[in-house]
PDB file of N, CA, C, O and CB in Angstrom:
ATOM      1  N   MET A   1     121.996  66.126 107.796  1.00  0.00           N
ATOM      2  CA  MET A   1     122.100  66.629 109.142  1.00  0.00           C
ATOM      3  C   MET A   1     121.097  67.771 109.293  1.00  0.00           C
ATOM      4  O   MET A   1     121.011  68.657 108.443  1.00  0.00           O
ATOM      5  CB  MET A   1     123.553  67.094 109.462  1.00  0.00           C
ATOM      6  N   SER A   2     120.339  67.732 110.393  1.00  0.00           N
ATOM      7  CA  SER A   2     119.352  68.775 110.611  1.00  0.00           C
ATOM      8  C   SER A   2     120.031  70.086 111.011  1.00  0.00           C
ATOM      9  O   SER A   2     121.202  70.105 111.391  1.00  0.00           O
ATOM     10  CB  SER A   2     118.348  68.342 111.686  1.00  0.00           C
ATOM     11  N   LEU A   3     119.292  71.152 110.919  1.00  0.00           N
ATOM     12  CA  LEU A   3     119.847  72.474 111.218  1.00  0.00           C
ATOM     13  C   LEU A   3     120.304  72.562 112.669  1.00  0.00           C
ATOM     14  O   LEU A   3     121.364  73.121 112.951  1.00  0.00           O
ATOM     15  CB  LEU A   3     118.814  73.567 110.927  1.00  0.00           C
ATOM     16  N   LYS A   4     119.516  72.015 113.591  1.00  0.00           N
ATOM     17  CA  LYS A   4     119.887  72.088 115.013  1.00  0.00           C
ATOM     18  C   LYS A   4     121.164  71.314 115.298  1.00  0.00           C
ATOM     19  O   LYS A   4     122.005  71.770 116.074  1.00  0.00           O
ATOM     20  CB  LYS A   4     118.754  71.550 115.888  1.00  0.00           C
ATOM     21  N   LYS A   5     121.318  70.149 114.679  1.00  0.00           N
ATOM     22  CA  LYS A   5     122.535  69.363 114.890  1.00  0.00           C
ATOM     23  C   LYS A   5     123.745  70.070 114.281  1.00  0.00           C
ATOM     24  O   LYS A   5     124.827  70.074 114.870  1.00  0.00           O
ATOM     25  CB  LYS A   5     122.379  67.954 114.282  1.00  0.00           C
ATOM     26  N   ALA A   6     123.564  70.660 113.118  1.00  0.00           N
ATOM     27  CA  ALA A   6     124.667  71.354 112.455  1.00  0.00           C
ATOM     28  C   ALA A   6     125.102  72.567 113.260  1.00  0.00           C
ATOM     29  O   ALA A   6     126.297  72.847 113.362  1.00  0.00           O
ATOM     30  CB  ALA A   6     124.263  71.777 111.039  1.00  0.00           C
ATOM     31  N   ILE A   7     124.155  73.285 113.828  1.00  0.00           N
ATOM     32  CA  ILE A   7     124.487  74.443 114.662  1.00  0.00           C
ATOM     33  C   ILE A   7     125.223  73.984 115.923  1.00  0.00           C
ATOM     34  O   ILE A   7     126.204  74.601 116.337  1.00  0.00           O
ATOM     35  CB  ILE A   7     123.205  75.235 115.041  1.00  0.00           C
ATOM     36  N   ALA A   8     124.744  72.901 116.524  1.00  0.00           N
ATOM     37  CA  ALA A   8     125.368  72.384 117.742  1.00  0.00           C
ATOM     38  C   ALA A   8     126.800  71.926 117.480  1.00  0.00           C
ATOM     39  O   ALA A   8     127.672  72.115 118.328  1.00  0.00           O
ATOM     40  CB  ALA A   8     124.543  71.225 118.311  1.00  0.00           C
ATOM     41  N   SER A   9     127.051  71.331 116.326  1.00  0.00           N
ATOM     42  CA  SER A   9     128.388  70.831 116.033  1.00  0.00           C
ATOM     43  C   SER A   9     129.312  71.917 115.489  1.00  0.00           C
ATOM     44  O   SER A   9     130.507  71.677 115.321  1.00  0.00           O
ATOM     45  CB  SER A   9     128.305  69.695 115.045  1.00  0.00           C
ATOM     46  N   GLY A  10     128.779  73.110 115.211  1.00  0.00           N
ATOM     47  CA  GLY A  10     129.595  74.220 114.750  1.00  0.00           C
ATOM     48  C   GLY A  10     129.823  74.237 113.250  1.00  0.00           C
ATOM     49  O   GLY A  10     130.662  74.995 112.763  1.00  0.00           O
ATOM     50  N   LYS A  11     129.093  73.417 112.508  1.00  0.00           N
ATOM     51  CA  LYS A  11     129.274  73.380 111.057  1.00  0.00           C
ATOM     52  C   LYS A  11     128.342  74.337 110.320  1.00  0.00           C
ATOM     53  O   LYS A  11     128.518  74.588 109.128  1.00  0.00           O
ATOM     54  CB  LYS A  11     129.055  71.976 110.551  1.00  0.00           C
ATOM     55  N   GLU A  12     127.383  74.853 111.011  1.00  0.00           N
ATOM     56  CA  GLU A  12     126.385  75.721 110.388  1.00  0.00           C
ATOM     57  C   GLU A  12     126.299  76.998 111.205  1.00  0.00           C
ATOM     58  O   GLU A  12     126.290  76.957 112.435  1.00  0.00           O
ATOM     59  CB  GLU A  12     124.989  75.018 110.291  1.00  0.00           C
ATOM     60  N   TYR A  13     126.234  78.124 110.524  1.00  0.00           N
ATOM     61  CA  TYR A  13     126.204  79.398 111.223  1.00  0.00           C
ATOM     62  C   TYR A  13     124.902  80.150 111.036  1.00  0.00           C
ATOM     63  O   TYR A  13     124.748  81.256 111.556  1.00  0.00           O
ATOM     64  CB  TYR A  13     127.335  80.248 110.767  1.00  0.00           C
ATOM     65  N   ARG A  14     123.964  79.571 110.304  1.00  0.00           N
ATOM     66  CA  ARG A  14     122.674  80.236 110.145  1.00  0.00           C
ATOM     67  C   ARG A  14     121.921  80.236 111.464  1.00  0.00           C
ATOM     68  O   ARG A  14     122.102  79.350 112.299  1.00  0.00           O
ATOM     69  CB  ARG A  14     121.837  79.552 109.050  1.00  0.00           C
ATOM     70  N   LYS A  15     121.092  81.221 111.635  1.00  0.00           N
ATOM     71  CA  LYS A  15     120.255  81.282 112.819  1.00  0.00           C
ATOM     72  C   LYS A  15     118.939  80.584 112.503  1.00  0.00           C
ATOM     73  O   LYS A  15     118.534  80.495 111.344  1.00  0.00           O
ATOM     74  CB  LYS A  15     120.020  82.756 113.276  1.00  0.00           C
ATOM     75  N   GLU A  16     118.291  80.102 113.523  1.00  0.00           N
ATOM     76  CA  GLU A  16     116.989  79.499 113.326  1.00  0.00           C
ATOM     77  C   GLU A  16     115.992  80.582 112.930  1.00  0.00           C
ATOM     78  O   GLU A  16     116.247  81.773 113.107  1.00  0.00           O
ATOM     79  CB  GLU A  16     116.524  78.757 114.601  1.00  0.00           C
ATOM     80  N   PHE A  17     114.852  80.151 112.391  1.00  0.00           N
ATOM     81  CA  PHE A  17     113.828  81.098 111.977  1.00  0.00           C
ATOM     82  C   PHE A  17     113.380  81.918 113.175  1.00  0.00           C
ATOM     83  O   PHE A  17     113.005  81.373 114.213  1.00  0.00           O
ATOM     84  CB  PHE A  17     112.630  80.369 111.338  1.00  0.00           C
ATOM     85  N   ARG A  18     113.424  83.241 113.018  1.00  0.00           N
ATOM     86  CA  ARG A  18     112.872  84.158 113.988  1.00  0.00           C
ATOM     87  C   ARG A  18     112.488  85.406 113.240  1.00  0.00           C
ATOM     88  O   ARG A  18     112.649  85.495 112.022  1.00  0.00           O
ATOM     89  CB  ARG A  18     113.872  84.462 115.141  1.00  0.00           C
ATOM     90  N   GLY A  19     111.994  86.341 113.955  1.00  0.00           N
ATOM     91  CA  GLY A  19     111.653  87.582 113.289  1.00  0.00           C
ATOM     92  C   GLY A  19     110.221  87.970 113.586  1.00  0.00           C
ATOM     93  O   GLY A  19     109.766  87.872 114.725  1.00  0.00           O
ATOM     94  N   SER A  20     109.527  88.401 112.580  1.00  0.00           N
ATOM     95  CA  SER A  20     108.179  88.911 112.796  1.00  0.00           C
ATOM     96  C   SER A  20     107.203  87.745 112.836  1.00  0.00           C
ATOM     97  O   SER A  20     106.484  87.495 111.869  1.00  0.00           O
ATOM     98  CB  SER A  20     107.783  89.921 111.691  1.00  0.00           C
ATOM     99  N   LYS A  21     107.180  87.041 113.946  1.00  0.00           N
ATOM    100  CA  LYS A  21     106.288  85.893 114.096  1.00  0.00           C
ATOM    101  C   LYS A  21     104.838  86.340 114.171  1.00  0.00           C
ATOM    102  O   LYS A  21     103.922  85.530 114.026  1.00  0.00           O
ATOM    103  CB  LYS A  21     106.655  85.087 115.343  1.00  0.00           C
ATOM    104  N   ARG A  22     104.636  87.620 114.396  1.00  0.00           N
ATOM    105  CA  ARG A  22     103.280  88.128 114.450  1.00  0.00           C
ATOM    106  C   ARG A  22     102.617  87.990 113.078  1.00  0.00           C
ATOM    107  O   ARG A  22     101.402  87.808 112.995  1.00  0.00           O
ATOM    108  CB  ARG A  22     103.269  89.597 114.917  1.00  0.00           C
ATOM    109  N   PHE A  23     103.400  88.076 112.008  1.00  0.00           N
ATOM    110  CA  PHE A  23     102.858  87.991 110.663  1.00  0.00           C
ATOM    111  C   PHE A  23     103.003  86.593 110.084  1.00  0.00           C
ATOM    112  O   PHE A  23     102.055  86.045 109.521  1.00  0.00           O
ATOM    113  CB  PHE A  23     103.540  88.994 109.764  1.00  0.00           C
ATOM    114  N   ASP A  24     104.191  86.018 110.223  1.00  0.00           N
ATOM    115  CA  ASP A  24     104.446  84.695 109.672  1.00  0.00           C
ATOM    116  C   ASP A  24     105.600  84.073 110.438  1.00  0.00           C
ATOM    117  O   ASP A  24     106.680  84.659 110.507  1.00  0.00           O
ATOM    118  CB  ASP A  24     104.758  84.764 108.149  1.00  0.00           C
ATOM    119  N   LYS A  25     105.392  82.899 111.014  1.00  0.00           N
ATOM    120  CA  LYS A  25     106.430  82.309 111.848  1.00  0.00           C
ATOM    121  C   LYS A  25     107.621  81.799 111.051  1.00  0.00           C
ATOM    122  O   LYS A  25     108.664  81.512 111.640  1.00  0.00           O
ATOM    123  CB  LYS A  25     105.853  81.189 112.653  1.00  0.00           C
ATOM    124  N   THR A  26     107.504  81.675 109.738  1.00  0.00           N
ATOM    125  CA  THR A  26     108.622  81.216 108.919  1.00  0.00           C
ATOM    126  C   THR A  26     109.326  82.378 108.233  1.00  0.00           C
ATOM    127  O   THR A  26     110.065  82.174 107.270  1.00  0.00           O
ATOM    128  CB  THR A  26     108.138  80.215 107.879  1.00  0.00           C
ATOM    129  N   CYS A  27     109.107  83.577 108.713  1.00  0.00           N
ATOM    130  CA  CYS A  27     109.632  84.773 108.064  1.00  0.00           C
ATOM    131  C   CYS A  27     111.145  84.864 108.194  1.00  0.00           C
ATOM    132  O   CYS A  27     111.690  84.742 109.292  1.00  0.00           O
ATOM    133  CB  CYS A  27     108.987  86.017 108.652  1.00  0.00           C
ATOM    134  N   ARG A  28     111.817  85.076 107.077  1.00  0.00           N
ATOM    135  CA  ARG A  28     113.262  85.331 107.033  1.00  0.00           C
ATOM    136  C   ARG A  28     113.508  86.404 105.990  1.00  0.00           C
ATOM    137  O   ARG A  28     112.563  86.958 105.427  1.00  0.00           O
ATOM    138  CB  ARG A  28     114.077  84.024 106.706  1.00  0.00           C
ATOM    139  N   CYS A  29     114.778  86.700 105.728  1.00  0.00           N
ATOM    140  CA  CYS A  29     115.104  87.668 104.681  1.00  0.00           C
ATOM    141  C   CYS A  29     114.512  87.195 103.358  1.00  0.00           C
ATOM    142  O   CYS A  29     114.555  86.006 103.042  1.00  0.00           O
ATOM    143  CB  CYS A  29     116.643  87.861 104.559  1.00  0.00           C
ATOM    144  N   ASN A  30     113.971  88.111 102.599  1.00  0.00           N
ATOM    145  CA  ASN A  30     113.300  87.814 101.328  1.00  0.00           C
ATOM    146  C   ASN A  30     112.158  86.835 101.506  1.00  0.00           C
ATOM    147  O   ASN A  30     111.894  86.015 100.626  1.00  0.00           O
ATOM    148  CB  ASN A  30     114.293  87.260 100.326  1.00  0.00           C
ATOM    149  N   GLY A  31     111.489  86.916 102.624  1.00  0.00           N
ATOM    150  CA  GLY A  31     110.380  86.013 102.917  1.00  0.00           C
ATOM    151  C   GLY A  31     109.179  86.299 102.039  1.00  0.00           C
ATOM    152  O   GLY A  31     109.089  87.347 101.400  1.00  0.00           O
ATOM    153  N   GLY A  32     108.274  85.363 102.018  1.00  0.00           N
ATOM    154  CA  GLY A  32     107.103  85.493 101.178  1.00  0.00           C
ATOM    155  C   GLY A  32     105.863  85.913 101.931  1.00  0.00           C
ATOM    156  O   GLY A  32     104.773  85.926 101.360  1.00  0.00           O
ATOM    157  N   CYS A  33     106.001  86.262 103.215  1.00  0.00           N
ATOM    158  CA  CYS A  33     104.819  86.704 103.948  1.00  0.00           C
ATOM    159  C   CYS A  33     104.387  88.070 103.410  1.00  0.00           C
ATOM    160  O   CYS A  33     105.217  88.826 102.905  1.00  0.00           O
ATOM    161  CB  CYS A  33     105.104  86.772 105.484  1.00  0.00           C
ATOM    162  N   PRO A  34     103.118  88.385 103.514  1.00  0.00           N
ATOM    163  CA  PRO A  34     102.625  89.645 102.943  1.00  0.00           C
ATOM    164  C   PRO A  34     103.332  90.889 103.481  1.00  0.00           C
ATOM    165  O   PRO A  34     103.535  91.853 102.743  1.00  0.00           O
ATOM    166  CB  PRO A  34     101.154  89.769 103.203  1.00  0.00           C
ATOM    167  N   TYR A  35     103.703  90.873 104.746  1.00  0.00           N
ATOM    168  CA  TYR A  35     104.364  92.030 105.338  1.00  0.00           C
ATOM    169  C   TYR A  35     105.728  92.281 104.693  1.00  0.00           C
ATOM    170  O   TYR A  35     106.034  93.400 104.281  1.00  0.00           O
ATOM    171  CB  TYR A  35     104.524  91.833 106.847  1.00  0.00           C
ATOM    172  N   CYS A  36     106.543  91.225 104.610  1.00  0.00           N
ATOM    173  CA  CYS A  36     107.884  91.368 104.017  1.00  0.00           C
ATOM    174  C   CYS A  36     107.788  91.646 102.519  1.00  0.00           C
ATOM    175  O   CYS A  36     108.545  92.449 101.973  1.00  0.00           O
ATOM    176  CB  CYS A  36     108.727  90.095 104.266  1.00  0.00           C
ATOM    177  N   LEU A  37     106.859  90.978 101.873  1.00  0.00           N
ATOM    178  CA  LEU A  37     106.689  91.176 100.439  1.00  0.00           C
ATOM    179  C   LEU A  37     106.295  92.620 100.144  1.00  0.00           C
ATOM    180  O   LEU A  37     106.799  93.216  99.192  1.00  0.00           O
ATOM    181  CB  LEU A  37     105.632  90.209  99.882  1.00  0.00           C
ATOM    182  N   GLY A  38     105.404  93.185 100.948  1.00  0.00           N
ATOM    183  CA  GLY A  38     105.005  94.576 100.769  1.00  0.00           C
ATOM    184  C   GLY A  38     106.154  95.534 100.984  1.00  0.00           C
ATOM    185  O   GLY A  38     106.284  96.519 100.257  1.00  0.00           O
ATOM    186  N   ASN A  39     106.993  95.260 101.976  1.00  0.00           N
ATOM    187  CA  ASN A  39     108.152  96.117 102.231  1.00  0.00           C
ATOM    188  C   ASN A  39     109.131  96.053 101.066  1.00  0.00           C
ATOM    189  O   ASN A  39     109.668  97.076 100.642  1.00  0.00           O
ATOM    190  CB  ASN A  39     108.854  95.705 103.538  1.00  0.00           C
ATOM    191  N   ARG A  40     109.360  94.847 100.550  1.00  0.00           N
ATOM    192  CA  ARG A  40     110.358  94.664  99.509  1.00  0.00           C
ATOM    193  C   ARG A  40     109.872  95.200  98.162  1.00  0.00           C
ATOM    194  O   ARG A  40     110.682  95.640  97.347  1.00  0.00           O
ATOM    195  CB  ARG A  40     110.718  93.193  99.386  1.00  0.00           C
ATOM    196  N   MET A  41     108.580  95.167  97.925  1.00  0.00           N
ATOM    197  CA  MET A  41     108.035  95.541  96.630  1.00  0.00           C
ATOM    198  C   MET A  41     107.498  96.978  96.601  1.00  0.00           C
ATOM    199  O   MET A  41     106.852  97.361  95.625  1.00  0.00           O
ATOM    200  CB  MET A  41     106.937  94.580  96.251  1.00  0.00           C
ATOM    201  N   HIS A  42     107.743  97.773  97.629  1.00  0.00           N
ATOM    202  CA  HIS A  42     107.160  99.113  97.709  1.00  0.00           C
ATOM    203  C   HIS A  42     107.514  99.969  96.498  1.00  0.00           C
ATOM    204  O   HIS A  42     106.627 100.557  95.879  1.00  0.00           O
ATOM    205  CB  HIS A  42     107.623  99.806  98.977  1.00  0.00           C
ATOM    206  N   SER A  43     108.793 100.047  96.153  1.00  0.00           N
ATOM    207  CA  SER A  43     109.187 100.923  95.043  1.00  0.00           C
ATOM    208  C   SER A  43     108.624 100.409  93.715  1.00  0.00           C
ATOM    209  O   SER A  43     108.274 101.203  92.842  1.00  0.00           O
ATOM    210  CB  SER A  43     110.726 101.029  94.960  1.00  0.00           C
ATOM    211  N   THR A  44     108.536  99.096  93.562  1.00  0.00           N
ATOM    212  CA  THR A  44     107.970  98.520  92.339  1.00  0.00           C
ATOM    213  C   THR A  44     106.486  98.864  92.221  1.00  0.00           C
ATOM    214  O   THR A  44     106.008  99.204  91.139  1.00  0.00           O
ATOM    215  CB  THR A  44     108.166  96.988  92.320  1.00  0.00           C
ATOM    216  N   ILE A  45     105.772  98.775  93.322  1.00  0.00           N
ATOM    217  CA  ILE A  45     104.339  99.082  93.321  1.00  0.00           C
ATOM    218  C   ILE A  45     104.123 100.557  92.995  1.00  0.00           C
ATOM    219  O   ILE A  45     103.225 100.892  92.222  1.00  0.00           O
ATOM    220  CB  ILE A  45     103.700  98.732  94.689  1.00  0.00           C
ATOM    221  N   VAL A  46     104.934 101.441  93.574  1.00  0.00           N
ATOM    222  CA  VAL A  46     104.804 102.879  93.309  1.00  0.00           C
ATOM    223  C   VAL A  46     105.073 103.173  91.839  1.00  0.00           C
ATOM    224  O   VAL A  46     104.321 103.921  91.214  1.00  0.00           O
ATOM    225  CB  VAL A  46     105.771 103.690  94.200  1.00  0.00           C
ATOM    226  N   ARG A  47     106.137 102.592  91.275  1.00  0.00           N
ATOM    227  CA  ARG A  47     106.450 102.819  89.853  1.00  0.00           C
ATOM    228  C   ARG A  47     105.334 102.291  88.957  1.00  0.00           C
ATOM    229  O   ARG A  47     105.023 102.902  87.936  1.00  0.00           O
ATOM    230  CB  ARG A  47     107.787 102.146  89.478  1.00  0.00           C
ATOM    231  N   LYS A  48     104.731 101.166  89.326  1.00  0.00           N
ATOM    232  CA  LYS A  48     103.641 100.602  88.529  1.00  0.00           C
ATOM    233  C   LYS A  48     102.426 101.524  88.542  1.00  0.00           C
ATOM    234  O   LYS A  48     101.783 101.717  87.511  1.00  0.00           O
ATOM    235  CB  LYS A  48     103.254  99.209  89.054  1.00  0.00           C
ATOM    236  N   GLU A  49     102.108 102.099  89.708  1.00  0.00           N
ATOM    237  CA  GLU A  49     100.987 103.033  89.804  1.00  0.00           C
ATOM    238  C   GLU A  49     101.238 104.279  88.958  1.00  0.00           C
ATOM    239  O   GLU A  49     100.327 104.769  88.292  1.00  0.00           O
ATOM    240  CB  GLU A  49     100.746 103.429  91.267  1.00  0.00           C
ATOM    241  N   ILE A  50     102.457 104.787  88.979  1.00  0.00           N
ATOM    242  CA  ILE A  50     102.796 105.966  88.174  1.00  0.00           C
ATOM    243  C   ILE A  50     102.653 105.655  86.689  1.00  0.00           C
ATOM    244  O   ILE A  50     102.128 106.472  85.933  1.00  0.00           O
ATOM    245  CB  ILE A  50     104.232 106.444  88.484  1.00  0.00           C
ATOM    246  N   ALA A  51     103.116 104.482  86.267  1.00  0.00           N
ATOM    247  CA  ALA A  51     103.012 104.095  84.859  1.00  0.00           C
ATOM    248  C   ALA A  51     101.553 103.952  84.434  1.00  0.00           C
ATOM    249  O   ALA A  51     101.180 104.371  83.338  1.00  0.00           O
ATOM    250  CB  ALA A  51     103.764 102.782  84.608  1.00  0.00           C
ATOM    251  N   GLU A  52     100.724 103.360  85.300  1.00  0.00           N
ATOM    252  CA  GLU A  52      99.303 103.223  84.976  1.00  0.00           C
ATOM    253  C   GLU A  52      98.627 104.583  84.873  1.00  0.00           C
ATOM    254  O   GLU A  52      97.766 104.780  84.015  1.00  0.00           O
ATOM    255  CB  GLU A  52      98.597 102.368  86.028  1.00  0.00           C
ATOM    256  N   GLU A  53      99.006 105.526  85.737  1.00  0.00           N
ATOM    257  CA  GLU A  53      98.436 106.873  85.679  1.00  0.00           C
ATOM    258  C   GLU A  53      98.828 107.573  84.374  1.00  0.00           C
ATOM    259  O   GLU A  53      98.004 108.258  83.767  1.00  0.00           O
ATOM    260  CB  GLU A  53      98.902 107.706  86.890  1.00  0.00           C
ATOM    261  N   LYS A  54     100.085 107.404  83.941  1.00  0.00           N
ATOM    262  CA  LYS A  54     100.519 107.993  82.679  1.00  0.00           C
ATOM    263  C   LYS A  54      99.751 107.401  81.499  1.00  0.00           C
ATOM    264  O   LYS A  54      99.398 108.117  80.563  1.00  0.00           O
ATOM    265  CB  LYS A  54     102.021 107.785  82.486  1.00  0.00           C
ATOM    266  N   LEU A  55      99.493 106.092  81.545  1.00  0.00           N
ATOM    267  CA  LEU A  55      98.712 105.460  80.472  1.00  0.00           C
ATOM    268  C   LEU A  55      97.285 105.997  80.436  1.00  0.00           C
ATOM    269  O   LEU A  55      96.741 106.258  79.362  1.00  0.00           O
ATOM    270  CB  LEU A  55      98.691 103.933  80.652  1.00  0.00           C
ATOM    271  N   ARG A  56      96.674 106.163  81.623  1.00  0.00           N
ATOM    272  CA  ARG A  56      95.308 106.712  81.662  1.00  0.00           C
ATOM    273  C   ARG A  56      95.276 108.119  81.067  1.00  0.00           C
ATOM    274  O   ARG A  56      94.364 108.456  80.313  1.00  0.00           O
ATOM    275  CB  ARG A  56      94.771 106.738  83.116  1.00  0.00           C
ATOM    276  N   ASP A  57      96.278 108.944  81.408  1.00  0.00           N
ATOM    277  CA  ASP A  57      96.346 110.298  80.854  1.00  0.00           C
ATOM    278  C   ASP A  57      96.532 110.263  79.339  1.00  0.00           C
ATOM    279  O   ASP A  57      95.918 111.045  78.613  1.00  0.00           O
ATOM    280  CB  ASP A  57      97.489 111.086  81.506  1.00  0.00           C
ATOM    281  N   TYR A  58      97.378 109.356  78.872  1.00  0.00           N
ATOM    282  CA  TYR A  58      97.637 109.236  77.435  1.00  0.00           C
ATOM    283  C   TYR A  58      96.360 108.871  76.681  1.00  0.00           C
ATOM    284  O   TYR A  58      96.022 109.485  75.669  1.00  0.00           O
ATOM    285  CB  TYR A  58      98.728 108.181  77.170  1.00  0.00           C
ATOM    286  N   TYR A  59      95.656 107.859  77.195  1.00  0.00           N
ATOM    287  CA  TYR A  59      94.427 107.441  76.518  1.00  0.00           C
ATOM    288  C   TYR A  59      93.327 108.498  76.623  1.00  0.00           C
ATOM    289  O   TYR A  59      92.496 108.620  75.723  1.00  0.00           O
ATOM    290  CB  TYR A  59      93.932 106.122  77.103  1.00  0.00           C
ATOM    291  N   ALA A  60      93.319 109.262  77.717  1.00  0.00           N
ATOM    292  CA  ALA A  60      92.348 110.332  77.849  1.00  0.00           C
ATOM    293  C   ALA A  60      92.630 111.433  76.822  1.00  0.00           C
ATOM    294  O   ALA A  60      91.694 112.006  76.264  1.00  0.00           O
ATOM    295  CB  ALA A  60      92.368 110.905  79.279  1.00  0.00           C
ATOM    296  N   ASN A  61      93.900 111.734  76.566  1.00  0.00           N
ATOM    297  CA  ASN A  61      94.251 112.739  75.578  1.00  0.00           C
ATOM    298  C   ASN A  61      93.897 112.272  74.167  1.00  0.00           C
ATOM    299  O   ASN A  61      93.474 113.082  73.342  1.00  0.00           O
ATOM    300  CB  ASN A  61      95.736 113.070  75.668  1.00  0.00           C
ATOM    301  N   ILE A  62      94.060 111.005  73.882  1.00  0.00           N
ATOM    302  CA  ILE A  62      93.697 110.469  72.567  1.00  0.00           C
ATOM    303  C   ILE A  62      92.212 110.590  72.342  1.00  0.00           C
ATOM    304  O   ILE A  62      91.778 110.964  71.252  1.00  0.00           O
ATOM    305  CB  ILE A  62      94.130 109.010  72.430  1.00  0.00           C
ATOM    306  N   GLU A  63      91.409 110.275  73.373  1.00  0.00           N
ATOM    307  CA  GLU A  63      89.950 110.386  73.235  1.00  0.00           C
ATOM    308  C   GLU A  63      89.526 111.827  73.034  1.00  0.00           C
ATOM    309  O   GLU A  63      88.593 112.086  72.274  1.00  0.00           O
ATOM    310  CB  GLU A  63      89.247 109.807  74.464  1.00  0.00           C
ATOM    311  N   GLU A  64      90.190 112.787  73.697  1.00  0.00           N
ATOM    312  CA  GLU A  64      89.856 114.189  73.526  1.00  0.00           C
ATOM    313  C   GLU A  64      90.166 114.661  72.112  1.00  0.00           C
ATOM    314  O   GLU A  64      89.420 115.451  71.533  1.00  0.00           O
ATOM    315  CB  GLU A  64      90.607 115.035  74.537  1.00  0.00           C
ATOM    316  N   GLU A  65      91.265 114.172  71.564  1.00  0.00           N
ATOM    317  CA  GLU A  65      91.647 114.573  70.201  1.00  0.00           C
ATOM    318  C   GLU A  65      90.680 114.012  69.165  1.00  0.00           C
ATOM    319  O   GLU A  65      90.428 114.652  68.144  1.00  0.00           O
ATOM    320  CB  GLU A  65      93.075 114.105  69.886  1.00  0.00           C
ATOM    321  N   GLN A  66      90.139 112.828  69.415  1.00  0.00           N
ATOM    322  CA  GLN A  66      89.202 112.227  68.455  1.00  0.00           C
ATOM    323  C   GLN A  66      87.864 112.928  68.468  1.00  0.00           C
ATOM    324  O   GLN A  66      87.163 112.942  67.456  1.00  0.00           O
ATOM    325  CB  GLN A  66      89.006 110.751  68.754  1.00  0.00           C
ATOM    326  N   ASN A  67      87.494 113.512  69.599  1.00  0.00           N
ATOM    327  CA  ASN A  67      86.197 114.200  69.678  1.00  0.00           C
ATOM    328  C   ASN A  67      86.332 115.585  69.226  1.00  0.00           C
ATOM    329  O   ASN A  67      85.353 116.330  69.216  1.00  0.00           O
ATOM    330  CB  ASN A  67      85.631 114.178  71.068  1.00  0.00           C
TER     331      ASN A  67
END
């Protein structure tokens, strides 16, 4: 049964795709469009940048000690 028929018969309560159609017309919760992905992954991206900065500092200190 298609989504429209299921909604019409009252067996399905999901809403049809809507949302930020400006970015991706198939956008839903946990969508894969770049806009939603960027929003969802913000804290992960920030933590990754911090970890990379700490690694750069660590390797810079090792090089200073060797010289």
